[in-house]
MARRO-101405 format. One record per residue (C-alpha): residue number from 1; residue in three letters; z, y, x. Coordinates in pm, 1 decimal. Layout:
MARRO-101405
<rec NUM, "ala", <Z, Y, X>>
...
END
This chain:
MARRO-101405
<rec 1, "met", <0.0, 0.0, 0.0>>
<rec 2, "ala", <67.1, 235.3, 290.9>>
<rec 3, "ala", <-291.0, 196.9, 414.2>>
<rec 4, "phe", <-419.9, 263.6, 64.0>>
<rec 5, "ala", <-214.8, 585.6, 48.6>>
<rec 6, "glu", <-349.7, 695.6, 387.7>>
<rec 7, "glu", <-704.8, 656.5, 256.9>>
<rec 8, "phe", <-645.6, 930.4, -2.1>>
<rec 9, "val", <-383.0, 1128.5, 189.5>>
<rec 10, "pro", <-462.1, 1139.5, 564.2>>
<rec 11, "asp", <-178.6, 1195.3, 809.4>>
<rec 12, "glu", <-264.8, 1560.2, 877.5>>
<rec 13, "leu", <-279.3, 1643.3, 504.8>>
<rec 14, "trp", <51.2, 1465.9, 447.0>>
<rec 15, "glu", <208.2, 1654.8, 737.5>>
<rec 16, "ile", <125.7, 1982.3, 561.8>>
<rec 17, "thr", <224.8, 1861.5, 215.7>>
<rec 18, "glu", <550.2, 1683.8, 296.6>>
<rec 19, "gln", <734.5, 1998.1, 401.9>>
<rec 20, "leu", <634.3, 2172.8, 77.2>>
<rec 21, "ile", <753.4, 1905.0, -166.8>>
<rec 22, "pro", <1064.3, 2023.3, -352.0>>
<rec 23, "val", <1386.2, 1834.6, -289.5>>
<rec 24, "pro", <1443.2, 1591.9, -579.7>>
<rec 25, "leu", <1753.1, 1625.8, -792.3>>
<rec 26, "lys", <2027.6, 1389.0, -682.3>>
<rec 27, "arg", <2088.6, 1097.9, -915.4>>
<rec 28, "ala", <2430.4, 1008.5, -1042.4>>
<rec 29, "gln", <2595.5, 751.1, -819.9>>
<rec 30, "gly", <2577.7, 387.2, -915.7>>
<rec 31, "gly", <2268.8, 171.0, -974.5>>
<rec 32, "gly", <1924.2, 289.4, -1069.1>>
<rec 33, "ile", <1576.6, 219.4, -937.0>>
<rec 34, "ala", <1487.4, 342.5, -588.8>>
<rec 35, "arg", <1266.9, 651.8, -584.9>>
<rec 36, "val", <899.2, 577.8, -528.6>>
<rec 37, "asp", <765.6, 712.4, -198.3>>
<rec 38, "asp", <627.9, 1065.5, -235.1>>
<rec 39, "arg", <316.2, 990.5, -31.7>>
<rec 40, "gln", <224.5, 700.0, -258.4>>
<rec 41, "val", <264.9, 924.7, -562.2>>
<rec 42, "phe", <59.9, 1202.5, -400.5>>
<rec 43, "ala", <-217.2, 951.8, -324.4>>
<rec 44, "ala", <-213.1, 837.0, -687.5>>
<rec 45, "ile", <-244.4, 1198.2, -806.2>>
<rec 46, "val", <-538.8, 1257.4, -571.2>>
<rec 47, "phe", <-699.6, 940.5, -709.2>>
<rec 48, "val", <-666.8, 1067.5, -1068.4>>
<rec 49, "leu", <-808.9, 1407.1, -969.0>>
<rec 50, "thr", <-1099.7, 1253.2, -776.6>>
<rec 51, "thr", <-1202.8, 980.5, -1020.4>>
<rec 52, "gly", <-1108.7, 1152.3, -1344.7>>
<rec 53, "cys", <-940.1, 836.3, -1474.9>>
<rec 54, "ala", <-666.8, 850.6, -1737.5>>
<rec 55, "trp", <-312.6, 824.0, -1606.4>>
<rec 56, "arg", <-265.1, 491.6, -1785.8>>
<rec 57, "his", <-562.2, 346.6, -1594.1>>
<rec 58, "leu", <-404.8, 413.2, -1253.4>>
<rec 59, "pro", <-463.8, 96.9, -1042.2>>
<rec 60, "pro", <-149.2, -101.0, -950.7>>
<rec 61, "thr", <-267.0, -91.9, -587.9>>
<rec 62, "phe", <-83.2, 238.3, -542.1>>
<rec 63, "gly", <248.7, 76.4, -625.5>>
<rec 64, "val", <321.0, 362.5, -866.5>>
<rec 65, "ser", <348.2, 340.8, -1244.4>>
<rec 66, "his", <136.1, 587.1, -1438.3>>
<rec 67, "gln", <452.5, 728.7, -1596.1>>
<rec 68, "thr", <601.9, 802.5, -1253.8>>
<rec 69, "ala", <279.2, 955.3, -1123.8>>
<rec 70, "his", <239.5, 1180.0, -1427.9>>
<rec 71, "arg", <606.9, 1281.5, -1427.3>>
<rec 72, "arg", <601.2, 1367.5, -1056.8>>
<rec 73, "phe", <271.7, 1557.8, -1100.2>>
<rec 74, "thr", <430.4, 1763.8, -1377.7>>
<rec 75, "glu", <743.7, 1833.0, -1172.0>>
<rec 76, "trp", <544.9, 1934.2, -864.5>>
<rec 77, "ser", <307.4, 2146.9, -1070.6>>
<rec 78, "glu", <596.9, 2339.1, -1223.6>>
<rec 79, "ala", <725.8, 2395.1, -868.4>>
<rec 80, "ala", <382.7, 2541.2, -776.2>>
<rec 81, "leu", <335.1, 2277.8, -505.2>>
<rec 82, "trp", <-44.9, 2274.6, -527.3>>
<rec 83, "ala", <-79.6, 2651.7, -496.1>>
<rec 84, "lys", <157.7, 2642.1, -196.8>>
<rec 85, "leu", <-48.4, 2363.2, -40.4>>
<rec 86, "his", <-367.9, 2564.0, -93.5>>
<rec 87, "arg", <-213.0, 2865.5, 80.2>>
<rec 88, "ala", <-80.0, 2651.6, 364.2>>
<rec 89, "val", <-425.1, 2508.3, 433.6>>
<rec 90, "leu", <-579.3, 2855.7, 410.9>>
<rec 91, "asp", <-323.0, 2975.8, 666.4>>
<rec 92, "arg", <-436.5, 2709.6, 911.4>>
<rec 93, "leu", <-801.1, 2796.4, 852.1>>
<rec 94, "gly", <-727.0, 3165.9, 897.5>>
<rec 95, "ala", <-536.5, 3106.4, 1221.3>>
<rec 96, "ala", <-837.0, 2910.6, 1348.6>>
<rec 97, "gly", <-1075.4, 3194.5, 1257.2>>
<rec 98, "glu", <-1251.6, 2982.5, 995.0>>
<rec 99, "ile", <-1234.1, 3233.6, 708.1>>
<rec 100, "asp", <-1516.7, 3487.8, 690.2>>
<rec 101, "trp", <-1379.5, 3807.5, 535.9>>
<rec 102, "ser", <-1710.3, 3995.9, 560.5>>
<rec 103, "arg", <-1795.1, 3904.7, 201.1>>
<rec 104, "ala", <-1630.0, 3747.6, -102.6>>
<rec 105, "ile", <-1817.6, 3614.0, -405.1>>
<rec 106, "val", <-1690.7, 3574.7, -763.3>>
<rec 107, "asp", <-1813.1, 3359.5, -1050.8>>
<rec 108, "gly", <-1694.8, 3135.8, -1334.4>>
<rec 109, "ala", <-1793.5, 2812.5, -1507.5>>
<rec 110, "ser", <-1714.5, 2666.9, -1849.7>>
<rec 111, "leu", <-1613.9, 2313.2, -1940.0>>
<rec 112, "arg", <-1519.6, 2128.9, -2256.2>>
<rec 113, "ala", <-1153.2, 2080.0, -2348.7>>
<rec 114, "lys", <-1131.5, 1749.6, -2534.0>>
<rec 115, "lys", <-777.3, 1793.6, -2668.8>>
<rec 116, "gly", <-753.3, 2171.3, -2705.7>>
<rec 117, "gly", <-425.8, 2325.0, -2599.1>>
<rec 118, "ser", <-329.2, 2641.9, -2415.0>>
<rec 119, "leu", <-595.2, 2841.0, -2228.8>>
<rec 120, "thr", <-872.1, 2702.4, -2451.0>>
<rec 121, "gly", <-1101.4, 2866.9, -2703.8>>
<rec 122, "pro", <-1439.2, 2833.2, -2875.5>>
<rec 123, "asn", <-1709.1, 2805.2, -2610.0>>
<rec 124, "pro", <-2000.7, 3037.9, -2696.2>>
<rec 125, "val", <-2242.5, 2829.2, -2485.6>>
<rec 126, "asp", <-2130.4, 2493.3, -2631.5>>
<rec 127, "arg", <-2171.9, 2549.6, -3007.3>>
<rec 128, "gly", <-1822.0, 2689.4, -3038.9>>
<rec 129, "lys", <-1648.0, 2370.5, -2925.7>>
<rec 130, "ser", <-1307.2, 2400.4, -2763.9>>
<rec 131, "gly", <-1334.8, 2477.9, -2394.6>>
<rec 132, "ser", <-1187.6, 2641.8, -2088.5>>
<rec 133, "lys", <-1334.1, 2844.0, -1805.7>>
<rec 134, "ile", <-1250.9, 2830.0, -1436.7>>
<rec 135, "his", <-1282.3, 3145.1, -1227.1>>
<rec 136, "val", <-1327.6, 3130.8, -849.4>>
<rec 137, "leu", <-1338.1, 3380.7, -563.0>>
<rec 138, "ser", <-1461.2, 3245.3, -229.1>>
<rec 139, "asp", <-1516.3, 3379.8, 120.3>>
<rec 140, "arg", <-1866.5, 3421.1, 262.4>>
<rec 141, "asn", <-1886.9, 3049.3, 346.5>>
<rec 142, "gly", <-1770.1, 2930.7, 5.6>>
<rec 143, "leu", <-1405.7, 2850.0, 79.1>>
<rec 144, "pro", <-1208.8, 2906.2, -244.9>>
<rec 145, "leu", <-951.3, 3180.6, -187.5>>
<rec 146, "ala", <-836.5, 3261.6, -542.5>>
<rec 147, "leu", <-860.8, 3073.5, -871.0>>
<rec 148, "gly", <-797.7, 3121.3, -1239.8>>
<rec 149, "val", <-822.6, 2941.1, -1573.5>>
<rec 150, "ser", <-888.6, 3101.9, -1911.3>>
<rec 151, "ala", <-1012.3, 3018.1, -2257.4>>
<rec 152, "ala", <-1388.8, 2964.2, -2271.4>>
<rec 153, "asn", <-1439.3, 3269.4, -2496.1>>
<rec 154, "ile", <-1285.7, 3508.3, -2241.5>>
<rec 155, "his", <-1548.0, 3724.1, -2071.4>>
<rec 156, "asp", <-1586.6, 3665.7, -1696.6>>
<rec 157, "ser", <-1508.5, 4029.0, -1621.2>>
<rec 158, "gln", <-1153.4, 3994.5, -1758.4>>
<rec 159, "ala", <-1071.0, 3753.3, -1475.8>>
<rec 160, "phe", <-1215.7, 3975.2, -1203.7>>
<rec 161, "glu", <-912.3, 4191.0, -1118.6>>
<rec 162, "pro", <-663.9, 3897.1, -1137.8>>
<rec 163, "leu", <-881.9, 3712.1, -885.9>>
<rec 164, "ile", <-882.2, 4010.5, -649.1>>
<rec 165, "gln", <-504.3, 4043.6, -687.1>>
<rec 166, "gly", <-464.6, 3668.0, -643.5>>
<rec 167, "ile", <-604.3, 3655.0, -289.9>>
<rec 168, "pro", <-303.2, 3544.9, -82.7>>
<rec 169, "lys", <-201.9, 3701.7, 247.5>>
<rec 170, "ile", <-363.4, 3465.5, 496.6>>
<rec 171, "arg", <-292.6, 3434.0, 867.4>>
<rec 172, "ser", <-548.8, 3566.9, 1111.8>>
<rec 173, "arg", <-645.3, 3442.7, 1455.8>>
<rec 174, "arg", <-501.3, 3763.6, 1587.5>>
<rec 175, "gly", <-328.1, 4052.6, 1413.3>>
<rec 176, "pro", <-150.6, 4074.1, 1076.5>>
<rec 177, "arg", <-214.9, 3860.4, 772.0>>
<rec 178, "arg", <-517.4, 3957.0, 567.0>>
<rec 179, "arg", <-600.9, 3947.7, 196.0>>
<rec 180, "lys", <-883.2, 4201.2, 159.9>>
<rec 181, "pro", <-1252.9, 4115.3, 209.3>>
<rec 182, "ala", <-1491.0, 4383.1, 331.8>>
<rec 183, "lys", <-1695.4, 4364.4, 9.4>>
<rec 184, "val", <-1722.2, 4158.8, -308.3>>
<rec 185, "his", <-2043.9, 4025.7, -461.3>>
<rec 186, "ala", <-2068.9, 3942.0, -830.9>>
<rec 187, "asp", <-2345.8, 3911.8, -1087.9>>
<rec 188, "lys", <-2422.9, 4148.1, -1377.2>>
<rec 189, "ala", <-2155.1, 3998.9, -1600.2>>
<rec 190, "tyr", <-1902.9, 4195.6, -1392.8>>
<rec 191, "asp", <-2088.6, 4525.8, -1416.2>>
<rec 192, "ile", <-1824.2, 4709.1, -1617.7>>
<rec 193, "pro", <-1610.8, 5011.2, -1520.6>>
<rec 194, "asp", <-1284.8, 4816.5, -1481.8>>
<rec 195, "cys", <-1436.0, 4582.3, -1220.2>>
<rec 196, "his", <-1582.3, 4868.5, -1019.5>>
<rec 197, "arg", <-1250.1, 5054.3, -1042.0>>
<rec 198, "ala", <-1057.4, 4746.8, -918.9>>
<rec 199, "leu", <-1266.0, 4743.0, -600.5>>
<rec 200, "arg", <-1259.8, 5118.3, -554.3>>
<rec 201, "asp", <-878.3, 5131.2, -586.5>>
<rec 202, "arg", <-846.6, 4869.5, -311.6>>
<rec 203, "arg", <-1115.0, 5023.3, -91.0>>
<rec 204, "ile", <-1327.8, 4710.7, -104.7>>
<rec 205, "gly", <-1704.8, 4736.1, -85.3>>
<rec 206, "asp", <-1870.9, 4710.5, -427.4>>
<rec 207, "arg", <-2169.3, 4474.3, -444.8>>
<rec 208, "ile", <-2166.2, 4402.6, -818.1>>
<rec 209, "ala", <-2522.2, 4375.4, -949.8>>
<rec 210, "arg", <-2615.2, 4664.7, -1181.1>>
<rec 211, "arg", <-2768.1, 4599.3, -1521.0>>
<rec 212, "gly", <-3118.5, 4738.1, -1553.7>>
<rec 213, "ile", <-3131.4, 4834.2, -1185.7>>
<rec 214, "glu", <-3125.5, 4525.4, -964.3>>
<rec 215, "pro", <-3364.3, 4237.1, -1039.4>>
<rec 216, "ser", <-3211.3, 3894.7, -1096.9>>
<rec 217, "thr", <-3413.2, 3756.6, -803.3>>
<rec 218, "arg", <-3186.0, 3944.8, -560.3>>
<rec 219, "leu", <-2873.0, 3770.6, -686.9>>
<rec 220, "gly", <-2967.2, 3429.7, -548.6>>
<rec 221, "arg", <-2920.7, 3538.0, -187.8>>
<rec 222, "his", <-2543.8, 3527.5, -229.7>>
<rec 223, "arg", <-2485.6, 3358.9, -566.1>>
<rec 224, "trp", <-2574.7, 3013.2, -433.4>>
<rec 225, "val", <-2260.9, 3018.0, -216.5>>
<rec 226, "ile", <-2019.5, 3043.7, -510.5>>
<rec 227, "glu", <-2230.3, 2802.0, -715.4>>
<rec 228, "arg", <-2191.4, 2550.5, -433.6>>
<rec 229, "thr", <-1814.6, 2610.8, -430.8>>
<rec 230, "ile", <-1794.0, 2544.4, -803.9>>
<rec 231, "ala", <-2002.1, 2230.5, -749.0>>
<rec 232, "trp", <-1754.9, 2118.7, -477.8>>
<rec 233, "leu", <-1468.1, 2162.7, -723.4>>
<rec 234, "gly", <-1666.8, 1986.2, -993.8>>
<rec 235, "gly", <-1696.3, 1689.2, -760.7>>
<rec 236, "tyr", <-1334.4, 1620.3, -855.8>>
<rec 237, "arg", <-1410.0, 1455.4, -1185.9>>
<rec 238, "arg", <-1081.0, 1549.9, -1351.5>>
<rec 239, "leu", <-1217.9, 1905.8, -1357.8>>
<rec 240, "thr", <-1548.6, 1827.3, -1531.9>>
<rec 241, "ile", <-1386.7, 1775.2, -1873.2>>
<rec 242, "arg", <-1040.7, 1906.0, -1949.6>>
<rec 243, "tyr", <-798.2, 1648.8, -2093.1>>
<rec 244, "glu", <-469.3, 1833.8, -2025.2>>
<rec 245, "arg", <-323.6, 2002.0, -2333.2>>
<rec 246, "his", <-115.1, 2230.0, -2113.0>>
<rec 247, "gly", <-317.7, 2494.4, -1934.7>>
<rec 248, "his", <-80.3, 2515.6, -1638.7>>
<rec 249, "leu", <-137.0, 2146.3, -1561.8>>
<rec 250, "phe", <-513.0, 2187.2, -1564.8>>
<rec 251, "ala", <-470.2, 2490.7, -1336.9>>
<rec 252, "ala", <-256.5, 2269.1, -1111.9>>
<rec 253, "phe", <-539.5, 2017.3, -1077.7>>
<rec 254, "leu", <-774.4, 2307.2, -995.1>>
<rec 255, "ala", <-538.3, 2433.6, -722.1>>
<rec 256, "leu", <-511.5, 2084.3, -573.0>>
<rec 257, "ala", <-891.2, 2050.9, -572.1>>
<rec 258, "ala", <-918.3, 2385.2, -392.2>>
<rec 259, "ala", <-658.6, 2273.8, -136.2>>
<rec 260, "leu", <-848.7, 1949.8, -68.9>>
<rec 261, "thr", <-1179.5, 2139.7, -44.8>>
<rec 262, "cys", <-1030.6, 2371.3, 217.0>>
<rec 263, "tyr", <-868.2, 2078.6, 397.2>>
<rec 264, "lys", <-1209.6, 1916.1, 443.2>>
<rec 265, "lys", <-1323.1, 2232.5, 624.0>>
<rec 266, "leu", <-1008.2, 2218.3, 837.1>>
<rec 267, "thr", <-1083.6, 1864.4, 950.6>>
<rec 268, "asn", <-1446.3, 1948.7, 1031.5>>
END
């Protein structure tokens, strides 16, 4: 079982994650079942995220019951473990000079929410069926720096300023931590006064496409980067269709996917 866990959670990833896992509450003395190893549980969670399988279909090979895996995932999500892991990996990338701050790109993508729940709404591009939308801001190379989840009927522009504010302070190879790109690219959906103001207030270069001014053919030069990032995240099948009723748990899966995406860059 240890080898199986290492397949989904390599040693270097576990080294980063282990120090971030919250200390479990102490059990009352006397009897009880021994606590399942955290690394085995983490591997099971990564398996669910990657394959998109239901918790109850978790293979016994992990040595973790689906109830334990789901309970631990919920506990760790409420402790913001996945967001902390994402920031920790970004810190290592930043210290290695692997984050390109010369440009950031913003976009969103919709998906169906099978069971409804919080942060869902009628999807205007899916015949009004219940859905959610993920919002992503990446660096010039497509590394996800900030993320968000909203109902599918929320306009992309409403997530723009929260994404800018959500960029964490990331270590640099030399000098202070950084959280401000030189400029931000976005398509015409973000061409509203509030988005331009958000960049102007932070003294960030404004490269939002203007309606009726810039042809759509010019957008592809930079848009493909964020589309690739969203495709990377969509490679984790638990994010292709939303099954979580609670929006914060779906957002937790998104944060874990972003952390794993960045970790792959770290290992390369």
